[in-house]
C-alpha positions as CSV (number, residue, x, y, z in Angstrom):
1,M,-32.7,17.5,2.2
2,K,-34.3,14.6,0.4
3,F,-33.9,14.2,-3.3
4,N,-35.2,11.5,-5.6
5,T,-31.8,10.1,-6.7
6,N,-33.4,8.0,-9.5
7,N,-34.6,11.1,-11.3
8,L,-32.1,13.6,-10.0
9,D,-31.5,16.4,-12.5
10,I,-27.8,17.4,-12.6
11,N,-27.0,20.7,-14.4
12,I,-23.4,21.5,-15.0
13,N,-22.4,25.2,-15.5
14,Q,-20.5,25.8,-18.7
15,S,-17.7,27.5,-16.7
16,F,-17.2,24.2,-14.9
17,L,-17.1,22.2,-18.1
18,D,-14.6,24.8,-19.6
19,V,-12.1,24.2,-16.8
20,L,-12.3,20.4,-16.7
21,P,-9.8,19.8,-19.7
22,K,-7.0,21.5,-17.7
23,Y,-7.2,18.8,-15.1
24,S,-6.9,15.9,-17.6
25,Q,-4.3,13.2,-17.0
26,T,-1.8,11.7,-19.4
27,L,-0.3,8.2,-19.1
28,K,2.9,9.8,-17.6
29,T,1.3,12.1,-15.0
30,P,-0.1,11.3,-11.6
31,E,-3.9,11.1,-10.9
32,R,-5.4,14.4,-9.9
33,G,-8.6,15.1,-8.0
34,G,-10.6,17.2,-5.6
35,V,-14.1,18.2,-4.9
36,I,-17.1,19.6,-6.7
37,M,-19.5,22.2,-5.2
38,G,-22.8,23.6,-6.3
39,E,-26.3,24.6,-5.4
40,L,-29.2,22.4,-4.3
41,Y,-32.8,22.9,-5.4
42,P,-34.8,20.1,-3.6
43,N,-38.2,21.4,-4.8
44,K,-37.1,20.9,-8.4
45,N,-35.0,17.7,-7.7
46,L,-32.1,19.7,-9.2
47,V,-28.4,20.1,-8.5
48,V,-26.3,22.7,-10.3
49,I,-22.6,22.0,-10.3
50,T,-20.8,25.4,-10.1
51,N,-17.3,24.8,-8.7
52,I,-14.3,22.5,-9.0
53,I,-11.5,22.5,-6.5
54,E,-8.3,20.6,-7.0
55,S,-6.5,19.2,-4.0
56,P,-2.9,18.4,-3.8
57,S,-2.4,14.6,-3.7
58,K,-0.6,12.9,-0.9
59,L,0.5,10.3,-3.5
60,K,2.3,10.9,-6.8
61,R,1.2,7.8,-8.8
62,N,-0.6,7.6,-12.1
63,N,-3.2,5.1,-10.8
64,R,-3.8,6.3,-7.3
65,Y,-5.0,9.6,-5.7
66,E,-5.3,10.6,-2.1
67,M,-6.9,14.0,-1.3
68,D,-5.4,16.4,1.2
69,V,-8.5,16.7,3.4
70,K,-7.3,19.6,5.5
71,Y,-6.4,21.7,2.5
72,I,-9.7,20.9,0.7
73,Q,-11.8,21.7,3.8
74,K,-10.4,25.2,4.0
75,E,-11.2,25.7,0.3
76,I,-14.7,24.4,0.7
77,N,-15.3,26.7,3.7
78,K,-14.1,29.8,1.7
79,I,-16.5,29.1,-1.2
80,W,-19.4,28.3,1.2
81,K,-18.9,31.5,3.2
82,K,-18.5,33.6,0.0
83,S,-21.8,32.3,-1.3
84,K,-23.5,32.8,2.1
85,G,-24.1,29.1,2.3
86,T,-25.8,28.6,-1.1
87,V,-22.8,26.7,-2.7
88,T,-22.1,23.5,-0.9
89,Y,-20.1,20.3,-1.1
90,L,-21.6,17.9,-3.7
91,G,-18.9,15.2,-4.0
92,D,-15.5,14.4,-5.4
93,W,-13.8,14.1,-8.8
94,H,-10.6,12.5,-9.9
95,T,-8.8,11.4,-13.1
96,H,-8.2,7.9,-14.3
97,P,-5.4,6.8,-16.7
98,E,-7.9,5.3,-19.2
99,I,-9.8,6.6,-22.2
100,N,-13.2,5.3,-20.9
101,P,-13.1,6.0,-17.2
102,K,-15.1,3.8,-14.8
103,P,-14.9,3.4,-11.0
104,S,-12.5,0.9,-9.5
105,L,-13.4,-1.2,-6.5
106,I,-11.5,1.2,-4.3
107,D,-13.6,4.1,-5.8
108,Y,-16.9,2.3,-4.9
109,Y,-15.6,1.8,-1.4
110,T,-14.5,5.4,-1.1
111,F,-17.9,6.7,-2.5
112,S,-19.8,4.9,0.3
113,K,-17.3,5.7,3.0
114,N,-17.3,9.4,2.1
115,Y,-21.1,9.5,2.1
116,F,-21.3,8.2,5.7
117,N,-18.4,10.3,6.9
118,S,-19.4,13.6,5.4
119,S,-21.6,16.3,7.0
120,I,-24.0,16.9,4.2
121,D,-27.5,18.3,3.9
122,Q,-28.5,16.2,0.9
123,N,-29.1,12.4,0.7
124,F,-26.5,11.8,-2.0
125,L,-23.0,12.6,-3.3
126,I,-21.9,13.0,-6.9
127,Y,-18.7,11.6,-8.3
128,I,-17.0,12.5,-11.5
129,I,-14.1,10.6,-13.1
130,L,-12.2,12.2,-16.0
131,G,-10.6,9.9,-18.6
132,L,-7.5,10.6,-20.7
133,K,-7.6,13.3,-23.2
134,V,-7.7,11.9,-26.8
135,K,-7.3,14.5,-29.5
136,N,-9.6,17.2,-28.1
137,D,-12.0,15.1,-26.2
138,I,-12.1,13.8,-22.6
139,L,-14.7,11.3,-21.6
140,I,-16.3,11.6,-18.2
141,W,-18.2,9.2,-15.9
142,I,-20.7,10.8,-13.5
143,G,-22.3,8.8,-10.7
144,V,-24.7,9.5,-7.8
145,C,-24.1,7.6,-4.5
146,N,-26.8,7.3,-1.8
147,G,-24.4,5.6,0.6
148,I,-25.4,2.1,-0.2
149,K,-25.4,2.1,-4.0
150,T,-23.7,4.2,-6.6
151,K,-25.7,4.6,-9.8
152,R,-24.2,5.9,-13.0
153,K,-26.0,9.0,-13.9
154,F,-24.3,9.9,-17.2
155,G,-22.3,7.6,-19.5
156,M,-19.3,8.7,-21.4
157,S,-19.8,12.4,-22.2
158,P,-17.1,14.0,-24.3
159,I,-15.8,17.4,-23.3
160,N,-13.7,19.4,-25.6
């Protein structure tokens, strides 16, 4: 499915936003991460993010995360089947041990690698990075990757 990634409309369900704070990282805890899933509406150039799945990390470090791919694929398949194929894999999320999260060089490499190694119907993947929780706010970075370039879609959006 072809989308115009320059004008892509990303809609995030409130239930998704409500659950994000529970995944926030502190300076003393390891990075966390997983995948995001949702619905595609190519005629409207719209994506609706509906699900977040956490994956156990193969590493226990506060500045590095490695997804358990076998585990996460099983969880993706369950949601995809339950939705009769309407909810699909949209991309990945993880935490960063910083207040204003931004992708690292490893993140940019991973974004591109995942795009070319994933079996996806759409011409992009979405990436979300959650920052540290400060008081009651968590800042997030959201980007869209077309395989060659990752473009920041949203800046620092507070969630509380």
